[in-house]
mmCIF file as gemmi writes it, N, C-alpha and C atoms, coordinates in Angstrom:
data_model
loop_
_atom_site.group_PDB
_atom_site.id
_atom_site.type_symbol
_atom_site.label_atom_id
_atom_site.label_alt_id
_atom_site.label_comp_id
_atom_site.label_asym_id
_atom_site.label_entity_id
_atom_site.label_seq_id
_atom_site.pdbx_PDB_ins_code
_atom_site.Cartn_x
_atom_site.Cartn_y
_atom_site.Cartn_z
_atom_site.occupancy
_atom_site.B_iso_or_equiv
_atom_site.pdbx_formal_charge
_atom_site.auth_seq_id
_atom_site.auth_asym_id
_atom_site.pdbx_PDB_model_num
ATOM 1 N N . MET Axp A 1 ? -38.212 -63.6 -145.841 1 0 ? 1 A 1
ATOM 2 C CA . MET Axp A 1 ? -36.783 -63.882 -145.811 1 0 ? 1 A 1
ATOM 3 C C . MET Axp A 1 ? -36.548 -65.212 -145.084 1 0 ? 1 A 1
ATOM 4 N N . ARG Axp A 2 ? -35.71 -66.04 -145.658 1 0 ? 2 A 1
ATOM 5 C CA . ARG Axp A 2 ? -35.431 -67.339 -145.054 1 0 ? 2 A 1
ATOM 6 C C . ARG Axp A 2 ? -34.44 -67.191 -143.916 1 0 ? 2 A 1
ATOM 7 N N . ARG Axp A 3 ? -34.562 -68.057 -142.959 1 0 ? 3 A 1
ATOM 8 C CA . ARG Axp A 3 ? -33.614 -68.051 -141.841 1 0 ? 3 A 1
ATOM 9 C C . ARG Axp A 3 ? -32.311 -68.703 -142.28 1 0 ? 3 A 1
ATOM 10 N N . ILE Axp A 4 ? -31.203 -68.198 -141.761 1 0 ? 4 A 1
ATOM 11 C CA . ILE Axp A 4 ? -29.893 -68.741 -142.104 1 0 ? 4 A 1
ATOM 12 C C . ILE Axp A 4 ? -29.796 -70.203 -141.701 1 0 ? 4 A 1
ATOM 13 N N . ALA Axp A 5 ? -30.352 -70.558 -140.553 1 0 ? 5 A 1
ATOM 14 C CA . ALA Axp A 5 ? -30.286 -71.936 -140.073 1 0 ? 5 A 1
ATOM 15 C C . ALA Axp A 5 ? -30.936 -72.897 -141.06 1 0 ? 5 A 1
ATOM 16 N N . ALA Axp A 6 ? -31.952 -72.426 -141.772 1 0 ? 6 A 1
ATOM 17 C CA . ALA Axp A 6 ? -32.608 -73.276 -142.75 1 0 ? 6 A 1
ATOM 18 C C . ALA Axp A 6 ? -31.763 -73.449 -144.001 1 0 ? 6 A 1
ATOM 19 N N . LEU Axp A 7 ? -30.869 -72.516 -144.253 1 0 ? 7 A 1
ATOM 20 C CA . LEU Axp A 7 ? -30.05 -72.557 -145.467 1 0 ? 7 A 1
ATOM 21 C C . LEU Axp A 7 ? -28.748 -73.324 -145.286 1 0 ? 7 A 1
ATOM 22 N N . LEU Axp A 8 ? -28.189 -73.308 -144.077 1 0 ? 8 A 1
ATOM 23 C CA . LEU Axp A 8 ? -26.879 -73.913 -143.836 1 0 ? 8 A 1
ATOM 24 C C . LEU Axp A 8 ? -26.98 -75.079 -142.871 1 0 ? 8 A 1
ATOM 25 N N . PRO Axp A 9 ? -26.232 -76.148 -143.138 1 0 ? 9 A 1
ATOM 26 C CA . PRO Axp A 9 ? -26.166 -77.216 -142.14 1 0 ? 9 A 1
ATOM 27 C C . PRO Axp A 9 ? -25.521 -76.681 -140.867 1 0 ? 9 A 1
ATOM 28 N N . LEU Axp A 10 ? -25.873 -77.252 -139.724 1 0 ? 10 A 1
ATOM 29 C CA . LEU Axp A 10 ? -25.393 -76.764 -138.433 1 0 ? 10 A 1
ATOM 30 C C . LEU Axp A 10 ? -23.871 -76.676 -138.342 1 0 ? 10 A 1
ATOM 31 N N . PRO Axp A 11 ? -23.098 -77.719 -138.722 1 0 ? 11 A 1
ATOM 32 C CA . PRO Axp A 11 ? -21.63 -77.599 -138.591 1 0 ? 11 A 1
ATOM 33 C C . PRO Axp A 11 ? -21.065 -76.438 -139.403 1 0 ? 11 A 1
ATOM 34 N N . LEU Axp A 12 ? -21.613 -76.204 -140.574 1 0 ? 12 A 1
ATOM 35 C CA . LEU Axp A 12 ? -21.136 -75.097 -141.404 1 0 ? 12 A 1
ATOM 36 C C . LEU Axp A 12 ? -21.466 -73.758 -140.755 1 0 ? 12 A 1
ATOM 37 N N . ALA Axp A 13 ? -22.647 -73.637 -140.203 1 0 ? 13 A 1
ATOM 38 C CA . ALA Axp A 13 ? -23.038 -72.394 -139.541 1 0 ? 13 A 1
ATOM 39 C C . ALA Axp A 13 ? -22.17 -72.123 -138.316 1 0 ? 13 A 1
ATOM 40 N N . VAL Axp A 14 ? -21.918 -73.166 -137.511 1 0 ? 14 A 1
ATOM 41 C CA . VAL Axp A 14 ? -21.09 -73.003 -136.319 1 0 ? 14 A 1
ATOM 42 C C . VAL Axp A 14 ? -19.66 -72.678 -136.72 1 0 ? 14 A 1
ATOM 43 N N . GLY Axp A 15 ? -19.135 -73.365 -137.725 1 0 ? 15 A 1
ATOM 44 C CA . GLY Axp A 15 ? -17.777 -73.091 -138.2 1 0 ? 15 A 1
ATOM 45 C C . GLY Axp A 15 ? -17.639 -71.661 -138.69 1 0 ? 15 A 1
ATOM 46 N N . GLY Axp A 16 ? -18.647 -71.166 -139.367 1 0 ? 16 A 1
ATOM 47 C CA . GLY Axp A 16 ? -18.614 -69.785 -139.828 1 0 ? 16 A 1
ATOM 48 C C . GLY Axp A 16 ? -18.557 -68.802 -138.682 1 0 ? 16 A 1
ATOM 49 N N . LEU Axp A 17 ? -19.285 -69.099 -137.62 1 0 ? 17 A 1
ATOM 50 C CA . LEU Axp A 17 ? -19.247 -68.22 -136.452 1 0 ? 17 A 1
ATOM 51 C C . LEU Axp A 17 ? -17.881 -68.264 -135.777 1 0 ? 17 A 1
ATOM 52 N N . VAL Axp A 18 ? -17.333 -69.466 -135.62 1 0 ? 18 A 1
ATOM 53 C CA . VAL Axp A 18 ? -16.038 -69.606 -134.949 1 0 ? 18 A 1
ATOM 54 C C . VAL Axp A 18 ? -14.952 -68.896 -135.742 1 0 ? 18 A 1
ATOM 55 N N . PHE Axp A 19 ? -14.911 -69.133 -137.054 1 0 ? 19 A 1
ATOM 56 C CA . PHE Axp A 19 ? -13.852 -68.539 -137.856 1 0 ? 19 A 1
ATOM 57 C C . PHE Axp A 19 ? -14.147 -67.088 -138.226 1 0 ? 19 A 1
ATOM 58 N N . GLY Axp A 20 ? -15.378 -66.645 -137.966 1 0 ? 20 A 1
ATOM 59 C CA . GLY Axp A 20 ? -15.709 -65.255 -138.213 1 0 ? 20 A 1
ATOM 60 C C . GLY Axp A 20 ? -15.258 -64.335 -137.089 1 0 ? 20 A 1
ATOM 61 N N . VAL Axp A 21 ? -14.883 -64.907 -135.963 1 0 ? 21 A 1
ATOM 62 C CA . VAL Axp A 21 ? -14.392 -64.119 -134.834 1 0 ? 21 A 1
ATOM 63 C C . VAL Axp A 21 ? -13.006 -63.578 -135.181 1 0 ? 21 A 1
ATOM 64 N N . PRO Axp A 22 ? -12.766 -62.316 -134.977 1 0 ? 22 A 1
ATOM 65 C CA . PRO Axp A 22 ? -11.447 -61.764 -135.306 1 0 ? 22 A 1
ATOM 66 C C . PRO Axp A 22 ? -10.345 -62.439 -134.492 1 0 ? 22 A 1
ATOM 67 N N . LEU Axp A 23 ? -9.355 -62.953 -135.192 1 0 ? 23 A 1
ATOM 68 C CA . LEU Axp A 23 ? -8.254 -63.63 -134.524 1 0 ? 23 A 1
ATOM 69 C C . LEU Axp A 23 ? -7.353 -62.669 -133.77 1 0 ? 23 A 1
ATOM 70 N N . ALA Axp A 24 ? -7.352 -61.418 -134.138 1 0 ? 24 A 1
ATOM 71 C CA . ALA Axp A 24 ? -6.483 -60.449 -133.48 1 0 ? 24 A 1
ATOM 72 C C . ALA Axp A 24 ? -6.842 -60.293 -132.003 1 0 ? 24 A 1
ATOM 73 N N . GLY Axp A 25 ? -8.089 -60.56 -131.65 1 0 ? 25 A 1
ATOM 74 C CA . GLY Axp A 25 ? -8.516 -60.402 -130.274 1 0 ? 25 A 1
ATOM 75 C C . GLY Axp A 25 ? -8.205 -61.607 -129.396 1 0 ? 25 A 1
ATOM 76 N N . LEU Axp A 26 ? -7.703 -62.677 -129.991 1 0 ? 26 A 1
ATOM 77 C CA . LEU Axp A 26 ? -7.415 -63.876 -129.22 1 0 ? 26 A 1
ATOM 78 C C . LEU Axp A 26 ? -5.977 -63.875 -128.729 1 0 ? 26 A 1
ATOM 79 N N . PRO Axp A 27 ? -5.738 -64.405 -127.539 1 0 ? 27 A 1
ATOM 80 C CA . PRO Axp A 27 ? -4.371 -64.471 -127.01 1 0 ? 27 A 1
ATOM 81 C C . PRO Axp A 27 ? -3.577 -65.55 -127.759 1 0 ? 27 A 1
ATOM 82 N N . MET Axp A 28 ? -2.725 -65.145 -128.696 1 0 ? 28 A 1
ATOM 83 C CA . MET Axp A 28 ? -2.013 -66.075 -129.56 1 0 ? 28 A 1
ATOM 84 C C . MET Axp A 28 ? -1.144 -67.049 -128.768 1 0 ? 28 A 1
ATOM 85 N N . SER Axp A 29 ? -0.507 -66.59 -127.695 1 0 ? 29 A 1
ATOM 86 C CA . SER Axp A 29 ? 0.356 -67.489 -126.923 1 0 ? 29 A 1
ATOM 87 C C . SER Axp A 29 ? -0.466 -68.614 -126.292 1 0 ? 29 A 1
ATOM 88 N N . GLU Axp A 30 ? -1.68 -68.305 -125.865 1 0 ? 30 A 1
ATOM 89 C CA . GLU Axp A 30 ? -2.541 -69.337 -125.283 1 0 ? 30 A 1
ATOM 90 C C . GLU Axp A 30 ? -3.005 -70.324 -126.351 1 0 ? 30 A 1
ATOM 91 N N . LEU Axp A 31 ? -3.309 -69.828 -127.541 1 0 ? 31 A 1
ATOM 92 C CA . LEU Axp A 31 ? -3.708 -70.72 -128.631 1 0 ? 31 A 1
ATOM 93 C C . LEU Axp A 31 ? -2.559 -71.642 -129.027 1 0 ? 31 A 1
ATOM 94 N N . GLN Axp A 32 ? -1.338 -71.103 -129.052 1 0 ? 32 A 1
ATOM 95 C CA . GLN Axp A 32 ? -0.172 -71.931 -129.376 1 0 ? 32 A 1
ATOM 96 C C . GLN Axp A 32 ? 0.053 -72.982 -128.295 1 0 ? 32 A 1
ATOM 97 N N . ALA Axp A 33 ? -0.108 -72.606 -127.035 1 0 ? 33 A 1
ATOM 98 C CA . ALA Axp A 33 ? 0.047 -73.561 -125.937 1 0 ? 33 A 1
ATOM 99 C C . ALA Axp A 33 ? -1.021 -74.655 -126.021 1 0 ? 33 A 1
ATOM 100 N N . LEU Axp A 34 ? -2.247 -74.272 -126.331 1 0 ? 34 A 1
ATOM 101 C CA . LEU Axp A 34 ? -3.323 -75.249 -126.487 1 0 ? 34 A 1
ATOM 102 C C . LEU Axp A 34 ? -3.005 -76.202 -127.63 1 0 ? 34 A 1
ATOM 103 N N . ASN Axp A 35 ? -2.526 -75.669 -128.749 1 0 ? 35 A 1
ATOM 104 C CA . ASN Axp A 35 ? -2.177 -76.506 -129.892 1 0 ? 35 A 1
ATOM 105 C C . ASN Axp A 35 ? -1.074 -77.5 -129.524 1 0 ? 35 A 1
ATOM 106 N N . ARG Axp A 36 ? -0.058 -77.043 -128.788 1 0 ? 36 A 1
ATOM 107 C CA . ARG Axp A 36 ? 1.023 -77.945 -128.366 1 0 ? 36 A 1
ATOM 108 C C . ARG Axp A 36 ? 0.491 -79.062 -127.478 1 0 ? 36 A 1
ATOM 109 N N . GLU Axp A 37 ? -0.342 -78.697 -126.502 1 0 ? 37 A 1
ATOM 110 C CA . GLU Axp A 37 ? -0.875 -79.696 -125.574 1 0 ? 37 A 1
ATOM 111 C C . GLU Axp A 37 ? -1.789 -80.688 -126.284 1 0 ? 37 A 1
ATOM 112 N N . LEU Axp A 38 ? -2.594 -80.193 -127.205 1 0 ? 38 A 1
ATOM 113 C CA . LEU Axp A 38 ? -3.448 -81.106 -127.966 1 0 ? 38 A 1
ATOM 114 C C . LEU Axp A 38 ? -2.609 -82.037 -128.825 1 0 ? 38 A 1
ATOM 115 N N . GLY Axp A 39 ? -1.527 -81.508 -129.394 1 0 ? 39 A 1
ATOM 116 C CA . GLY Axp A 39 ? -0.616 -82.341 -130.172 1 0 ? 39 A 1
ATOM 117 C C . GLY Axp A 39 ? -0.028 -83.457 -129.328 1 0 ? 39 A 1
ATOM 118 N N . ARG Axp A 40 ? 0.391 -83.135 -128.123 1 0 ? 40 A 1
ATOM 119 C CA . ARG Axp A 40 ? 0.942 -84.157 -127.206 1 0 ? 40 A 1
ATOM 120 C C . ARG Axp A 40 ? -0.116 -85.195 -126.84 1 0 ? 40 A 1
ATOM 121 N N . LEU Axp A 41 ? -1.299 -84.717 -126.495 1 0 ? 41 A 1
ATOM 122 C CA . LEU Axp A 41 ? -2.385 -85.617 -126.122 1 0 ? 41 A 1
ATOM 123 C C . LEU Axp A 41 ? -2.735 -86.553 -127.275 1 0 ? 41 A 1
ATOM 124 N N . CYS Axp A 42 ? -2.749 -86.024 -128.477 1 0 ? 42 A 1
ATOM 125 C CA . CYS Axp A 42 ? -3.24 -86.785 -129.623 1 0 ? 42 A 1
ATOM 126 C C . CYS Axp A 42 ? -2.191 -87.715 -130.235 1 0 ? 42 A 1
ATOM 127 N N . ARG Axp A 43 ? -0.971 -87.7 -129.734 1 0 ? 43 A 1
ATOM 128 C CA . ARG Axp A 43 ? 0.014 -88.677 -130.216 1 0 ? 43 A 1
ATOM 129 C C . ARG Axp A 43 ? -0.397 -90.086 -129.804 1 0 ? 43 A 1
ATOM 130 N N . ARG Axp A 44 ? -0.882 -90.213 -128.58 1 0 ? 44 A 1
ATOM 131 C CA . ARG Axp A 44 ? -1.368 -91.501 -128.059 1 0 ? 44 A 1
ATOM 132 C C . ARG Axp A 44 ? -2.634 -91.214 -127.258 1 0 ? 44 A 1
ATOM 133 N N . PRO Axp A 45 ? -3.725 -90.915 -127.941 1 0 ? 45 A 1
ATOM 134 C CA . PRO Axp A 45 ? -4.928 -90.476 -127.22 1 0 ? 45 A 1
ATOM 135 C C . PRO Axp A 45 ? -5.651 -91.604 -126.499 1 0 ? 45 A 1
ATOM 136 N N . PRO Axp A 46 ? -6.158 -91.274 -125.305 1 0 ? 46 A 1
ATOM 137 C CA . PRO Axp A 46 ? -7.053 -92.233 -124.649 1 0 ? 46 A 1
ATOM 138 C C . PRO Axp A 46 ? -8.363 -92.268 -125.44 1 0 ? 46 A 1
ATOM 139 N N . PRO Axp A 47 ? -9.135 -93.321 -125.31 1 0 ? 47 A 1
ATOM 140 C CA . PRO Axp A 47 ? -10.379 -93.431 -126.078 1 0 ? 47 A 1
ATOM 141 C C . PRO Axp A 47 ? -11.31 -92.226 -125.904 1 0 ? 47 A 1
ATOM 142 N N . GLU Axp A 48 ? -11.315 -91.621 -124.708 1 0 ? 48 A 1
ATOM 143 C CA . GLU Axp A 48 ? -12.216 -90.481 -124.465 1 0 ? 48 A 1
ATOM 144 C C . GLU Axp A 48 ? -11.822 -89.253 -125.271 1 0 ? 48 A 1
ATOM 145 N N . ALA Axp A 49 ? -10.586 -89.192 -125.761 1 0 ? 49 A 1
ATOM 146 C CA . ALA Axp A 49 ? -10.099 -87.994 -126.45 1 0 ? 49 A 1
ATOM 147 C C . ALA Axp A 49 ? -10.108 -88.123 -127.965 1 0 ? 49 A 1
ATOM 148 N N . LEU Axp A 50 ? -10.579 -89.232 -128.507 1 0 ? 50 A 1
ATOM 149 C CA . LEU Axp A 50 ? -10.51 -89.446 -129.954 1 0 ? 50 A 1
ATOM 150 C C . LEU Axp A 50 ? -11.261 -88.374 -130.744 1 0 ? 50 A 1
ATOM 151 N N . THR Axp A 51 ? -12.432 -87.992 -130.287 1 0 ? 51 A 1
ATOM 152 C CA . THR Axp A 51 ? -13.2 -86.968 -130.998 1 0 ? 51 A 1
ATOM 153 C C . THR Axp A 51 ? -12.465 -85.632 -130.988 1 0 ? 51 A 1
ATOM 154 N N . VAL Axp A 52 ? -11.924 -85.265 -129.843 1 0 ? 52 A 1
ATOM 155 C CA . VAL Axp A 52 ? -11.17 -84.01 -129.737 1 0 ? 52 A 1
ATOM 156 C C . VAL Axp A 52 ? -9.951 -84.045 -130.665 1 0 ? 52 A 1
ATOM 157 N N . CYS Axp A 53 ? -9.283 -85.178 -130.722 1 0 ? 53 A 1
ATOM 158 C CA . CYS Axp A 53 ? -8.092 -85.299 -131.575 1 0 ? 53 A 1
ATOM 159 C C . CYS Axp A 53 ? -8.451 -85.225 -133.051 1 0 ? 53 A 1
ATOM 160 N N . ARG Axp A 54 ? -9.582 -85.771 -133.427 1 0 ? 54 A 1
ATOM 161 C CA . ARG Axp A 54 ? -10.021 -85.669 -134.833 1 0 ? 54 A 1
ATOM 162 C C . ARG Axp A 54 ? -10.312 -84.216 -135.193 1 0 ? 54 A 1
ATOM 163 N N . ILE Axp A 55 ? -10.978 -83.507 -134.307 1 0 ? 55 A 1
ATOM 164 C CA . ILE Axp A 55 ? -11.263 -82.085 -134.552 1 0 ? 55 A 1
ATOM 165 C C . ILE Axp A 55 ? -9.955 -81.305 -134.642 1 0 ? 55 A 1
ATOM 166 N N . HIS Axp A 56 ? -9.021 -81.57 -133.739 1 0 ? 56 A 1
ATOM 167 C CA . HIS Axp A 56 ? -7.723 -80.892 -133.754 1 0 ? 56 A 1
ATOM 168 C C . HIS Axp A 56 ? -7.007 -81.157 -135.075 1 0 ? 56 A 1
ATOM 169 N N . ALA Axp A 57 ? -7.015 -82.39 -135.545 1 0 ? 57 A 1
ATOM 170 C CA . ALA Axp A 57 ? -6.363 -82.73 -136.808 1 0 ? 57 A 1
ATOM 171 C C . ALA Axp A 57 ? -6.987 -81.972 -137.974 1 0 ? 57 A 1
ATOM 172 N N . ARG Axp A 58 ? -8.298 -81.872 -137.998 1 0 ? 58 A 1
ATOM 173 C CA . ARG Axp A 58 ? -8.965 -81.124 -139.081 1 0 ? 58 A 1
ATOM 174 C C . ARG Axp A 58 ? -8.602 -79.645 -139.032 1 0 ? 58 A 1
ATOM 175 N N . LEU Axp A 59 ? -8.56 -79.083 -137.833 1 0 ? 59 A 1
ATOM 176 C CA . LEU Axp A 59 ? -8.192 -77.666 -137.702 1 0 ? 59 A 1
ATOM 177 C C . LEU Axp A 59 ? -6.757 -77.414 -138.164 1 0 ? 59 A 1
ATOM 178 N N . VAL Axp A 60 ? -5.847 -78.301 -137.766 1 0 ? 60 A 1
ATOM 179 C CA . VAL Axp A 60 ? -4.442 -78.135 -138.152 1 0 ? 60 A 1
ATOM 180 C C . VAL Axp A 60 ? -4.305 -78.255 -139.664 1 0 ? 60 A 1
ATOM 181 N N . ARG Axp A 61 ? -5.015 -79.203 -140.28 1 0 ? 61 A 1
ATOM 182 C CA . ARG Axp A 61 ? -4.932 -79.361 -141.743 1 0 ? 61 A 1
ATOM 183 C C . ARG Axp A 61 ? -5.494 -78.147 -142.475 1 0 ? 61 A 1
ATOM 184 N N . SER Axp A 62 ? -6.492 -77.499 -141.89 1 0 ? 62 A 1
ATOM 185 C CA . SER Axp A 62 ? -7.131 -76.375 -142.574 1 0 ? 62 A 1
ATOM 186 C C . SER Axp A 62 ? -6.319 -75.083 -142.507 1 0 ? 62 A 1
ATOM 187 N N . ILE Axp A 63 ? -5.334 -75.055 -141.626 1 0 ? 63 A 1
ATOM 188 C CA . ILE Axp A 63 ? -4.537 -73.83 -141.473 1 0 ? 63 A 1
ATOM 189 C C . ILE Axp A 63 ? -3.4 -73.796 -142.442 1 0 ? 63 A 1
């Protein structure tokens, strides 16, 4: 039997794990607060936050 890691690229495997977690168990109010704060940060991001803002943008587009 082949290993899953050999079949899937790392980002796809990690994304599957993250999105495979049941959302019902997550504190929705905290996720909404995080989304708001990331939105504020990413309006005029400092150079150190560019990667985080790109990830946030991809997540928001995928929802």
